[in-house]
C-alpha positions as CSV (number, residue, x, y, z in Angstrom):
1,M,-10.8,33.2,23.6
2,N,-14.1,34.8,25.2
3,Y,-15.7,31.2,25.5
4,N,-12.9,30.3,27.8
5,K,-12.9,33.6,29.8
6,G,-16.5,32.9,30.6
7,I,-16.0,29.6,31.7
8,L,-13.4,30.4,34.1
9,T,-14.7,33.4,35.3
10,T,-17.9,31.2,36.4
11,V,-15.5,28.7,38.0
12,I,-14.0,31.3,39.9
13,I,-17.1,32.8,41.1
14,Y,-18.4,29.4,42.0
15,I,-15.0,28.4,44.1
16,A,-15.3,32.1,46.1
17,V,-19.0,31.6,47.0
18,F,-18.4,27.8,48.3
19,L,-15.4,28.7,50.0
20,A,-17.0,31.7,51.6
21,I,-20.3,29.5,52.6
22,V,-17.7,27.1,54.5
23,F,-15.8,29.9,55.9
24,F,-19.0,31.5,57.6
25,V,-20.5,27.9,58.7
26,G,-17.2,27.2,60.1
27,L,-16.9,30.8,62.0
28,S,-20.4,30.4,63.2
29,R,-19.7,26.8,64.5
30,S,-16.5,27.8,66.2
31,G,-18.1,30.8,67.9
32,S,-20.8,28.5,69.5
33,N,-18.8,25.2,70.2
34,P,-16.2,25.8,72.7
35,I,-13.4,23.0,73.6
36,K,-14.7,19.8,74.9
37,Y,-13.9,18.9,78.7
38,S,-14.0,15.7,80.7
39,Y,-17.0,15.2,83.3
40,N,-14.7,14.4,86.2
41,N,-12.5,17.7,85.6
42,F,-15.9,19.4,85.3
43,I,-16.8,18.4,88.8
44,A,-13.1,19.3,90.4
45,E,-13.6,22.8,88.9
46,I,-17.1,23.3,90.5
47,Q,-15.7,21.7,93.8
48,S,-13.0,24.5,93.7
49,E,-15.4,27.3,92.9
50,N,-13.8,28.2,89.8
51,I,-17.2,28.1,87.4
52,S,-19.2,31.2,87.4
53,K,-22.1,30.1,85.1
54,I,-23.5,26.9,83.6
55,T,-25.9,26.7,80.6
56,I,-27.5,23.5,80.4
57,Q,-29.2,22.3,77.2
58,K,-31.1,18.8,77.2
59,S,-30.6,16.2,74.3
60,A,-33.4,15.6,72.5
61,D,-32.3,12.1,71.7
62,V,-31.2,10.8,74.9
63,D,-33.2,11.1,77.9
64,D,-31.7,12.6,81.2
65,A,-28.7,13.5,79.3
66,A,-27.5,17.0,78.4
67,I,-24.4,19.3,77.3
68,A,-23.3,21.9,79.7
69,M,-21.4,25.2,78.4
70,V,-19.4,26.3,81.3
71,E,-17.9,29.9,82.1
72,R,-14.9,30.2,84.4
73,K,-14.4,32.8,87.1
74,D,-10.8,33.3,86.3
75,G,-11.5,34.2,82.6
76,G,-10.1,30.8,81.3
77,P,-11.6,29.5,77.8
78,K,-15.1,28.2,78.0
79,F,-15.8,24.7,77.6
80,N,-18.4,21.7,76.6
81,V,-19.1,19.1,79.0
82,N,-21.4,16.1,78.3
83,I,-23.8,15.4,81.4
84,P,-24.8,11.7,81.6
85,S,-27.5,12.2,84.3
86,V,-28.9,15.7,84.5
87,S,-31.2,14.8,87.7
88,Q,-28.1,13.6,89.5
89,F,-26.2,16.7,88.4
90,M,-29.1,19.2,89.5
91,D,-28.9,17.5,93.0
92,Y,-25.4,17.5,93.4
93,I,-25.0,21.4,92.4
94,S,-28.2,22.5,94.3
95,S,-26.2,23.7,97.3
96,F,-23.8,25.5,95.2
97,V,-26.6,27.5,93.6
98,T,-28.6,28.2,96.8
99,E,-25.4,29.9,98.2
100,G,-25.2,31.9,95.2
101,K,-21.4,30.6,94.2
102,L,-23.1,29.2,90.9
103,D,-25.4,30.3,88.1
104,V,-27.4,27.8,86.1
105,E,-29.5,28.5,83.0
106,T,-31.3,25.9,81.0
107,V,-32.1,26.6,77.3
108,P,-34.5,24.6,75.1
109,P,-33.4,21.0,73.9
110,A,-31.3,20.7,70.6
111,G,-33.1,19.2,67.8
112,S,-31.9,17.9,64.5
113,G,-30.7,21.4,63.6
114,N,-31.4,24.8,64.8
115,V,-33.5,27.3,62.4
116,F,-30.2,29.1,61.2
117,S,-28.5,26.1,60.2
118,V,-31.5,24.8,58.1
119,I,-31.5,28.1,56.5
120,L,-27.9,28.2,55.6
121,T,-27.8,24.5,54.3
122,I,-30.9,25.6,52.0
123,V,-29.1,28.9,50.9
124,A,-25.9,26.9,50.1
125,I,-27.8,24.2,48.1
126,G,-29.7,26.9,46.3
127,V,-26.5,28.7,45.4
128,A,-24.9,25.8,44.2
129,I,-27.9,24.7,41.9
130,V,-27.9,28.1,40.4
131,L,-24.1,28.3,39.8
132,T,-24.0,24.8,38.2
133,F,-26.8,25.4,35.9
134,F,-25.1,28.9,35.0
135,L,-21.7,26.9,34.3
136,V,-23.4,24.4,32.2
137,Q,-24.9,27.0,29.9
138,Q,-21.5,28.6,29.4
139,M,-19.9,25.5,28.7
140,Q,-22.6,24.8,26.0
141,G,-22.5,28.2,25.0
142,G,-26.0,29.2,26.2
143,G,-29.3,27.8,25.6
144,R,-29.4,29.2,22.1
145,K,-26.5,27.3,21.1
146,M,-28.1,24.2,22.6
147,M,-31.3,24.6,20.3
148,N,-29.3,25.4,17.2
149,F,-26.8,22.4,17.8
150,G,-28.5,20.9,14.2
151,K,-27.8,23.9,12.4
152,V,-25.3,24.4,10.1
153,R,-22.3,26.5,10.4
154,A,-22.0,27.6,6.6
155,R,-20.1,31.1,5.8
156,V,-22.1,33.0,3.6
157,E,-21.0,35.4,1.2
158,Q,-22.9,37.6,-1.2
159,G,-21.8,37.8,-4.5
160,G,-20.7,40.8,-6.5
161,D,-18.3,42.1,-3.6
162,G,-15.4,42.2,-5.9
163,K,-13.5,39.7,-3.7
164,V,-12.4,37.3,-6.0
165,T,-13.0,37.1,-9.8
166,F,-11.6,35.1,-12.7
167,K,-9.0,37.7,-12.9
168,D,-7.3,36.6,-9.9
169,V,-7.3,32.9,-11.0
170,A,-4.1,32.3,-13.0
171,G,-3.0,29.0,-14.8
172,L,-6.5,27.4,-14.9
173,E,-7.7,28.6,-18.2
174,E,-9.3,25.4,-19.6
175,E,-11.0,24.9,-16.1
176,K,-12.3,28.2,-16.1
177,E,-13.6,27.6,-19.8
178,E,-15.4,24.3,-18.5
179,I,-17.5,26.2,-16.2
180,E,-18.2,29.4,-17.7
181,E,-21.6,28.0,-18.5
182,I,-22.4,27.7,-14.9
183,V,-21.7,31.3,-14.4
184,D,-23.9,32.2,-17.3
185,F,-26.6,30.0,-15.7
186,L,-26.6,31.8,-12.5
187,K,-26.5,35.0,-14.1
188,S,-29.5,34.3,-16.7
189,P,-31.4,30.8,-16.0
190,Q,-34.4,31.7,-18.2
191,K,-32.0,31.3,-21.2
192,Y,-31.4,27.8,-20.4
193,T,-34.9,26.6,-18.8
194,E,-36.8,28.2,-21.9
195,L,-35.0,25.6,-24.2
196,G,-35.5,22.8,-21.6
197,A,-32.1,22.4,-20.7
198,R,-31.0,21.2,-17.4
199,I,-27.8,22.9,-15.8
200,P,-25.5,20.4,-13.8
201,K,-26.7,20.1,-10.4
202,G,-23.3,19.6,-9.0
203,I,-19.5,19.9,-10.0
204,L,-16.9,18.0,-8.3
205,M,-13.3,19.8,-8.7
206,V,-10.5,17.2,-8.2
207,G,-6.9,17.9,-7.9
208,P,-3.7,17.8,-5.6
209,P,-3.6,20.1,-2.6
210,G,-2.9,23.9,-3.4
211,T,-3.8,23.9,-7.1
212,G,-6.8,26.2,-6.5
213,K,-9.9,24.4,-6.2
214,T,-11.1,26.6,-3.4
215,L,-10.3,29.8,-5.2
216,L,-11.8,28.6,-8.5
217,A,-15.3,28.1,-6.6
218,K,-14.9,31.8,-5.1
219,A,-14.4,33.1,-8.3
220,I,-17.4,31.5,-9.7
221,S,-19.6,32.9,-7.1
222,G,-17.9,36.5,-7.6
223,E,-18.3,36.3,-11.4
224,A,-22.0,35.1,-10.9
225,N,-22.9,37.8,-8.6
226,V,-24.8,35.2,-6.4
227,P,-24.9,34.3,-2.5
228,F,-21.9,31.7,-1.9
229,F,-22.3,29.2,0.8
230,S,-19.0,27.5,2.0
231,I,-18.4,24.8,4.2
232,S,-16.1,22.0,5.2
233,G,-17.2,18.3,5.1
234,S,-15.7,17.8,8.5
235,D,-18.4,20.3,9.9
236,F,-21.3,18.1,9.1
237,V,-19.6,15.3,11.0
238,E,-20.5,15.2,14.8
239,M,-20.4,12.4,17.6
240,F,-24.0,12.6,17.9
241,V,-26.1,10.5,15.6
242,G,-28.4,12.6,13.5
243,V,-26.7,16.1,13.8
244,G,-24.9,15.8,10.3
245,A,-28.1,15.0,8.3
246,S,-29.9,18.0,10.4
247,R,-27.0,20.3,9.2
248,V,-27.4,19.1,5.6
249,R,-31.1,19.7,5.6
250,D,-30.5,23.3,7.1
251,L,-27.8,24.1,4.7
252,F,-30.0,23.6,1.8
253,E,-32.9,25.1,3.4
254,K,-30.9,28.3,3.7
255,A,-29.8,27.8,-0.1
256,K,-33.2,27.5,-1.3
257,R,-34.4,30.7,0.1
258,Q,-31.4,32.7,-1.4
259,A,-31.6,30.7,-5.0
260,P,-29.9,31.2,-7.5
261,C,-26.9,30.4,-5.3
262,L,-23.8,28.4,-5.1
263,V,-22.8,25.6,-2.4
264,F,-19.5,25.0,-1.8
265,I,-18.1,21.9,0.3
266,D,-14.7,21.7,0.8
267,E,-12.9,18.4,1.4
268,I,-15.9,16.6,0.6
269,D,-14.3,12.9,1.1
270,A,-14.6,13.7,5.0
271,V,-18.5,12.9,4.6
272,G,-18.7,11.4,1.2
273,R,-16.6,8.2,1.6
274,K,-17.8,4.9,0.3
275,R,-20.8,3.4,2.7
276,G,-20.1,0.2,4.0
277,T,-16.2,0.3,3.7
278,G,-15.8,1.1,7.7
279,L,-14.1,-1.7,9.9
280,G,-17.5,-2.4,11.6
281,G,-19.9,-1.6,8.1
282,G,-22.3,-0.2,10.5
283,H,-24.9,2.5,9.9
284,D,-22.9,5.3,11.6
285,E,-23.4,9.2,11.9
286,R,-21.1,9.9,8.4
287,E,-23.4,7.3,6.7
288,Q,-26.5,9.0,7.7
289,T,-25.1,12.2,6.8
290,L,-24.2,11.2,3.3
291,N,-27.5,9.5,2.8
292,Q,-29.0,13.0,3.7
293,L,-26.6,14.6,1.1
294,L,-27.6,12.3,-1.6
295,V,-31.3,12.9,-1.4
296,E,-31.0,16.9,-1.0
297,M,-28.8,16.9,-4.2
298,D,-31.0,14.4,-6.3
299,G,-33.7,12.9,-4.3
300,F,-37.4,13.6,-3.7
301,G,-36.3,17.2,-2.9
302,V,-36.4,19.9,-5.4
303,N,-33.3,22.4,-5.3
304,E,-34.0,24.7,-8.3
305,G,-31.3,27.3,-8.7
306,V,-28.9,25.7,-6.1
307,I,-25.7,24.4,-7.8
308,V,-23.4,22.2,-5.4
309,M,-19.6,22.3,-6.1
310,A,-17.1,20.5,-4.0
311,A,-13.4,19.9,-4.0
312,T,-11.3,16.8,-3.0
313,N,-7.8,15.3,-3.5
314,R,-9.2,11.7,-3.2
315,P,-12.0,10.8,-5.4
316,D,-11.0,7.2,-5.5
317,V,-12.6,7.0,-1.8
318,L,-15.9,8.9,-2.5
319,D,-19.5,7.1,-2.8
320,P,-20.4,6.2,-6.7
321,A,-23.9,7.2,-5.7
322,L,-22.1,10.5,-5.3
323,L,-20.7,10.9,-8.4
324,R,-23.5,9.7,-10.7
325,P,-25.2,12.1,-13.1
326,G,-27.8,14.3,-11.4
327,R,-25.6,14.8,-8.4
328,F,-22.2,15.2,-9.4
329,D,-22.5,15.8,-13.0
330,R,-19.3,16.9,-13.9
331,Q,-15.6,16.4,-12.7
332,V,-13.2,19.1,-13.4
333,I,-9.6,18.0,-13.1
334,V,-7.5,20.9,-11.4
335,G,-4.0,20.1,-11.9
336,S,-0.5,21.7,-11.7
337,P,-0.2,24.5,-14.0
338,D,2.1,24.4,-17.1
339,A,5.1,27.0,-17.3
340,K,2.8,29.8,-19.0
341,G,0.3,29.0,-16.2
342,R,3.0,29.4,-13.4
343,E,4.3,32.5,-15.0
344,D,0.8,34.1,-14.9
345,I,0.5,32.9,-11.2
346,L,3.9,34.3,-10.3
347,K,2.7,37.7,-11.7
348,I,-0.3,37.8,-9.7
349,H,1.4,36.8,-6.4
350,A,4.2,39.3,-7.0
351,K,1.7,42.2,-6.8
352,G,2.7,44.1,-3.7
353,K,6.1,42.9,-3.5
354,K,9.4,45.0,-4.4
355,L,11.0,42.8,-7.0
356,S,14.4,43.8,-8.4
357,K,15.1,44.5,-12.0
358,D,17.3,41.3,-12.2
359,V,14.0,39.1,-11.1
360,D,13.0,37.3,-14.3
361,L,9.6,35.5,-13.5
362,R,9.8,33.6,-16.8
363,E,12.8,31.8,-15.5
364,I,11.2,31.0,-12.3
365,A,8.4,29.8,-14.0
366,K,10.7,27.3,-16.2
367,T,12.6,25.8,-13.1
368,T,9.8,25.2,-10.8
369,Q,8.0,22.4,-12.6
370,G,5.5,20.6,-10.6
371,F,4.6,23.7,-8.4
372,T,1.2,24.3,-7.5
373,G,-0.3,27.8,-7.3
374,A,0.1,27.5,-3.3
375,D,3.8,26.6,-4.0
376,L,4.5,29.2,-6.1
377,E,2.9,31.9,-3.4
378,N,4.8,30.1,-0.9
379,L,8.2,30.5,-2.8
380,L,7.7,34.4,-3.3
381,N,6.8,34.8,0.3
382,E,10.0,33.0,1.5
383,A,12.1,35.0,-0.9
384,A,10.5,38.2,0.8
385,L,11.1,37.0,4.4
386,L,14.7,36.1,3.3
387,T,15.0,39.6,1.9
388,A,13.9,41.1,5.2
389,R,16.3,39.0,7.2
390,K,19.1,40.4,4.9
391,N,18.1,44.0,5.5
392,E,17.4,44.3,1.6
393,K,15.2,46.6,0.3
394,E,14.2,44.7,-2.8
395,I,13.9,40.9,-3.7
396,T,16.6,39.7,-6.1
397,Q,17.0,36.5,-8.2
398,E,19.4,35.1,-6.0
399,N,16.9,35.5,-2.9
400,I,14.5,33.4,-4.8
401,R,16.7,30.8,-6.2
402,Q,17.9,30.3,-2.0
403,S,14.0,30.2,-1.4
404,F,13.6,27.6,-4.2
405,V,15.8,25.3,-2.3
406,R,14.5,25.8,1.1
407,V,10.7,25.4,-0.1
408,A,11.7,22.1,-2.3
409,L,14.0,20.7,0.3
410,G,14.3,22.2,3.7
411,T,16.5,24.6,5.7
412,E,20.2,24.5,5.3
413,K,22.1,23.7,8.6
414,K,25.1,26.0,7.9
415,S,26.0,26.3,11.7
416,H,26.6,22.4,12.0
417,I,30.2,21.4,12.8
418,I,31.5,18.6,10.1
419,S,34.8,17.0,10.5
420,D,37.0,17.1,7.3
421,K,36.5,13.4,6.4
422,D,32.9,13.5,6.4
423,R,32.7,16.7,4.3
424,K,35.2,14.7,1.9
425,I,32.9,12.0,1.7
426,T,29.9,14.1,1.1
427,A,31.6,16.0,-1.6
428,Y,32.3,12.8,-3.5
429,H,29.1,11.3,-2.8
430,E,27.3,14.5,-4.3
431,A,29.6,14.8,-7.1
432,G,28.6,11.3,-8.3
433,H,25.1,11.9,-8.4
434,A,25.8,15.1,-10.1
435,I,27.6,13.6,-13.0
436,I,25.3,10.9,-13.7
437,Y,22.5,13.5,-13.6
438,E,24.6,15.5,-16.3
439,M,25.7,12.3,-18.4
440,L,22.2,10.6,-18.9
441,P,19.9,12.3,-21.5
442,D,16.7,11.6,-20.3
443,L,17.5,13.0,-16.9
444,S,16.9,16.6,-15.8
445,P,20.1,19.0,-15.8
446,V,21.6,20.0,-12.1
447,H,20.2,22.8,-10.6
448,T,22.2,23.0,-7.4
449,V,24.8,20.8,-5.7
450,S,25.7,21.2,-1.7
451,I,27.3,19.8,0.8
452,I,25.6,21.5,3.8
453,P,23.4,19.5,5.7
454,I,19.7,19.8,5.1
455,G,17.0,17.9,7.0
456,A,18.6,14.4,7.8
457,M,20.8,14.7,4.8
458,G,24.4,15.4,4.8
459,G,24.0,17.1,1.3
460,Y,22.0,17.2,-1.8
461,T,22.0,17.2,-5.5
462,M,19.1,18.9,-6.7
463,P,18.0,18.6,-10.4
464,V,15.8,20.8,-12.1
465,P,12.3,19.7,-11.5
466,E,10.4,17.9,-14.3
467,E,7.3,18.8,-15.8
468,L,4.5,16.2,-15.1
469,G,3.7,13.7,-17.6
470,F,4.7,10.2,-19.2
471,K,7.9,8.6,-18.5
472,F,9.7,5.9,-20.6
473,K,11.3,2.8,-19.5
474,K,14.5,4.3,-20.2
475,A,14.1,7.3,-18.2
476,M,13.2,5.3,-15.0
477,E,16.3,3.1,-15.7
478,E,18.5,6.3,-15.6
479,E,16.8,7.3,-12.5
480,I,17.9,4.2,-10.8
481,V,21.2,4.8,-12.3
482,A,21.3,8.3,-10.7
483,A,20.4,6.9,-7.2
484,F,23.6,4.9,-7.1
485,G,25.7,7.8,-8.3
486,G,26.7,8.4,-4.5
487,R,27.4,4.8,-3.4
488,V,29.3,4.3,-6.4
489,A,31.5,7.4,-5.8
490,E,32.2,6.4,-2.3
491,E,33.2,2.7,-3.5
492,L,35.7,4.4,-6.1
493,I,37.4,6.6,-4.1
494,F,37.6,5.2,-0.8
495,G,37.3,1.6,-1.5
496,D,34.2,1.1,0.7
497,Y,30.9,2.9,1.5
498,T,29.0,4.3,4.0
499,A,25.4,4.1,5.1
500,G,24.5,7.5,3.7
501,A,23.1,6.0,0.4
502,S,20.2,4.3,2.3
503,S,17.6,6.5,1.1
504,D,18.9,6.4,-2.6
505,I,18.9,2.5,-2.1
506,Q,15.2,2.7,-1.0
507,K,14.3,4.9,-4.1
508,A,16.0,2.7,-6.6
509,S,14.3,-0.2,-5.3
510,N,10.9,0.9,-4.8
511,L,11.2,2.2,-8.5
512,A,12.3,-1.2,-9.9
513,R,9.8,-2.9,-8.2
514,K,6.8,-0.7,-9.7
515,M,8.4,-1.2,-12.9
516,V,8.3,-4.9,-12.6
517,M,5.0,-5.4,-10.8
518,R,2.8,-2.6,-11.7
519,F,4.3,-0.9,-15.1
520,G,5.0,-4.4,-17.0
521,M,8.6,-3.1,-17.9
522,S,10.0,-6.6,-17.1
523,E,11.9,-8.4,-19.7
524,N,10.5,-12.1,-18.8
525,L,7.4,-11.6,-16.8
526,G,5.7,-9.2,-19.5
527,P,2.8,-6.8,-19.3
528,I,1.2,-8.4,-16.4
529,L,-0.2,-6.6,-13.1
530,Y,1.4,-8.5,-9.7
531,G,-0.2,-7.5,-6.6
532,D,-3.0,-4.9,-6.0
533,E,-3.8,-1.9,-8.5
534,D,-3.7,0.6,-5.8
535,D,-1.9,0.6,-2.1
536,H,-5.4,0.4,-0.1
537,Q,-5.1,1.8,3.4
538,V,-6.7,-0.5,6.4
539,F,-8.5,2.5,7.6
540,L,-10.7,2.8,4.4
541,G,-11.9,-0.8,5.0
542,Q,-10.6,-1.8,1.5
543,D,-8.9,-5.4,1.3
544,I,-8.1,-5.7,4.9
545,T,-7.2,-9.4,4.5
546,S,-6.0,-9.0,0.7
547,S,-3.6,-11.6,-0.5
548,R,-1.3,-11.9,-3.2
549,N,-2.6,-12.8,-6.8
550,Y,0.6,-14.8,-7.7
551,G,2.3,-17.8,-6.6
552,E,5.9,-18.6,-5.0
553,D,7.2,-19.1,-8.5
554,V,6.4,-15.9,-9.6
555,A,7.4,-14.1,-6.8
556,G,10.8,-15.6,-7.3
557,Q,10.9,-14.2,-10.9
558,I,9.8,-11.0,-9.7
559,D,12.9,-10.7,-7.2
560,K,15.2,-11.9,-9.9
561,E,14.1,-9.2,-12.3
562,I,14.0,-6.3,-9.6
563,K,17.6,-7.5,-9.1
564,N,18.5,-7.5,-12.5
565,I,17.2,-4.0,-13.0
566,V,19.1,-2.8,-9.9
567,D,22.4,-4.6,-10.9
568,K,22.3,-3.2,-14.3
569,A,21.8,0.4,-13.1
570,Y,24.8,-0.2,-10.7
571,A,27.2,-1.4,-13.4
572,Q,26.1,1.6,-15.6
573,A,26.8,4.0,-12.7
574,Q,30.5,2.6,-12.1
575,K,31.0,2.8,-15.8
576,I,30.2,6.5,-16.0
577,L,32.0,7.8,-13.1
578,T,35.3,5.3,-13.9
579,E,35.2,7.3,-17.3
580,N,34.8,10.8,-15.6
581,M,37.1,10.5,-12.7
582,E,39.0,13.6,-13.3
583,G,35.6,15.4,-13.7
584,L,34.7,13.8,-10.1
585,H,37.8,14.9,-8.5
586,R,37.3,18.4,-9.7
587,T,33.6,18.6,-8.6
588,A,34.5,17.3,-5.3
589,E,37.1,19.9,-5.0
590,L,35.0,22.6,-5.9
591,L,32.3,21.6,-3.5
592,L,34.9,21.4,-0.7
593,E,36.1,25.0,-1.4
594,K,32.5,26.6,-1.8
595,E,30.2,24.2,-0.3
596,K,27.2,25.0,-2.5
597,V,27.6,25.4,-6.3
598,T,25.1,26.2,-9.1
599,G,24.4,24.0,-12.1
600,D,26.1,26.4,-14.4
601,E,29.3,26.4,-12.1
602,F,29.2,22.7,-11.8
603,R,29.0,22.0,-15.7
604,K,31.9,24.5,-16.2
605,V,34.2,22.8,-13.7
606,L,32.9,19.3,-15.0
607,K,34.0,20.2,-18.6
608,G,37.4,21.7,-17.4
609,E,36.6,25.0,-18.3
610,V,37.6,26.5,-14.8
């Protein structure tokens, strides 16, 4: 903000001075340059004896020519007139001058400019140069910033400040155990060096966003009581070639002076991508920066006591030279926490929040499978915001349950006006999904069913999230069956179906295609990979012109296998909903009445207990 204010102030001063100079010059010229007048009218004025004084200034460029500045006797405006021949003009007015009827004065010839105008021009140019130089300095942050362009902008924290320690990290017990020896080495390196041991030079933390990679790195610094340098991978990359490599050198030079210390590079994939994979494959700025990083980590340089940690969620795009032993010796997988880890994370984030007595963190942990630490923190924060909007004093379990739906799916649009026909269609659609989720054994139970619009959906059926792990073929087939629950319900009740099941069809088709082409779950094609192993992106420069690794005959068989899986699932969905038609009606009626029901309420209605 101060940077922008400095530039704005400079521009305003520049404009003000420029306008003042222009105004002053214009004013001086307007005072010395009266209006122009024709020569014939000038002679007529002389004959009428209305002229009191004539000031003649000869021209420096044209012989015998001059400019006459004339004053009238009647007080009329002054005017200038060009005299083509001074000698003839003087002969003509000699009688008027002799008789005292006219006063004539001569002044030196006008050159290319008088001294005042020359001085004014020089001053204006000088002021413009000075202000321009000052403006450029402001835009570049001053001369010192220009000199420090190749310096690294790393944030440095001194260890032992008590900001973050292992006590503040929950749900990562195995990960903390894996890096305890790093902390021990930073505390007492002699114990390892005396035995000839070489501590890992680099640790790469890999995991989805929000799992706590950066938090774990800060905790290591806090536990080891050493300086902690933190920087993002994108801070190295600039449009000017050589700047990134210079910043890498500067970073390690600073780290060596404070060794033992820890250097943490967040989102290292911004600078550590595979070399030669760009669209041009050239030796660009990013590759020079990566080359310098490789040299500093394990090249001719010696970095005793400097341990490099990095975090990424895209290890597949990193350069192999960066991952070899001697650079990043270890890869620590930081995944989503389990139920016990989620409960511990919730306890940490619950500190400072006023929770009601009915809040059960263990139950919340069980129903938030797949949530990362950042997701859990956001869940409790949303619950606190919802509680404040309701003007309540404590966060209740119901508020957390409502926030869970908001975090997982989005904000409900309760104010939308929906016709009775659309509400009925949505109710049967969601009831169809819910019944199939409940009837198939390998699917998660229903958490919430709603016909309130949310996002681009007219309603939703939300099962309890599953723990991440392996899935059998049967479970995948049941997911496809559940995806068709809404469309089948519409067909059975209304004899037709809407376009509301388009996303369900897309989900079922994609899963069936993966089962056939990637998972080897086809009955006739067998366990063979068809197509690329990974979904390469063009901007990575990989397989831009990739082609299919199978022929047309196999392509036709793939389509048949996918259709068989989808048709079988559709038929199973029809069978389940036909057998539970009464439960389908009861569930739809409950949704039309309450609009949103919990999983327990739905199960009671489905069983006919209510």
